C-alpha atoms as one frame of an Amber mdcrd trajectory, in Angstrom:
protein
  -7.816  15.417  16.456  -8.572  16.107  12.815  -7.291  13.902  10.019  -7.143
  14.008   6.258  -8.063  10.674   4.676  -7.272   9.701   1.098  -8.475   6.415
  -0.406  -7.286   4.785  -3.624  -9.218   1.835  -5.009  -8.283  -0.353  -7.946
  -9.872  -3.289  -9.705  -6.613  -5.233 -10.075  -5.726  -8.786  -9.108  -5.877
  -8.150  -5.364  -3.433  -9.115  -2.625  -3.681 -12.195  -0.431  -3.888 -11.730
   3.339  -0.477 -13.334   3.842   1.151 -10.897   1.371  -0.517  -7.761   2.758
   2.016  -7.298   5.581   4.927  -7.949   3.201   3.978  -5.325   0.589   5.303
  -2.573   2.867   8.817  -4.096   2.872  11.474  -2.605   0.604  12.050  -4.550
  -2.629   9.133  -6.935  -1.991   7.063  -7.845  -5.043   4.105 -10.199  -4.746
   4.653 -11.857  -8.124   7.459 -10.624 -10.338   5.779 -12.156 -13.387   2.905
  -9.665 -13.025   4.908  -6.524 -12.334   6.658  -4.033 -14.560  10.214  -5.265
 -15.098  11.464  -1.747 -14.293   9.885  -1.848 -10.828  12.172  -2.237  -7.821
   9.476  -2.729  -5.189  10.167   0.537  -3.380   6.937   2.497  -3.883   4.789
   1.194  -1.038   7.669   1.086   1.438   8.354   4.758   0.667   4.671   5.637
   1.083   4.627   3.911   4.475   7.867   5.562   5.659   6.816   9.064   4.610
   3.340   8.623   6.081   4.669   7.386   9.435   7.227  10.221   9.515   4.240
  12.589   9.448   2.463  10.649  12.240   0.013   9.080   9.816  -0.892   5.571
   8.814  -1.482   3.674   5.599  -3.583   0.527   5.333  -4.664  -1.923   2.664
  -7.860  -3.925   2.345  -7.707  -6.485  -0.422  -8.735  -9.950  -1.517  -7.427
 -11.909  -4.502  -9.549 -11.264  -7.571 -11.312  -8.261  -6.005  -8.800  -5.431
  -6.271  -7.374  -3.341  -3.438  -8.276  -0.313  -1.352  -5.403   1.712   0.099
  -6.257   4.254   2.812  -3.822   6.987   3.835  -4.614   8.931   7.013  -2.620
  12.014   8.021  -3.194  14.296  11.002  -4.157  17.877  10.243  -2.210  20.225
  12.484
């Protein structure tokens, strides 16, 4: 089957392996001291929910100090 793949890469602080599974949870924030105080920690959980609703998947590849790569894959129907 055909898929559309979108990748977003940043050069931020990165995400530890133990936090990578947690970032998809509603209201989870890795370190509140480094986030915008107006953030509620809903963005990535919404991305995951919407993506899965459309039979897609979203993944992260990251290491502390090396930034993050988010990959969103959606089927093309």
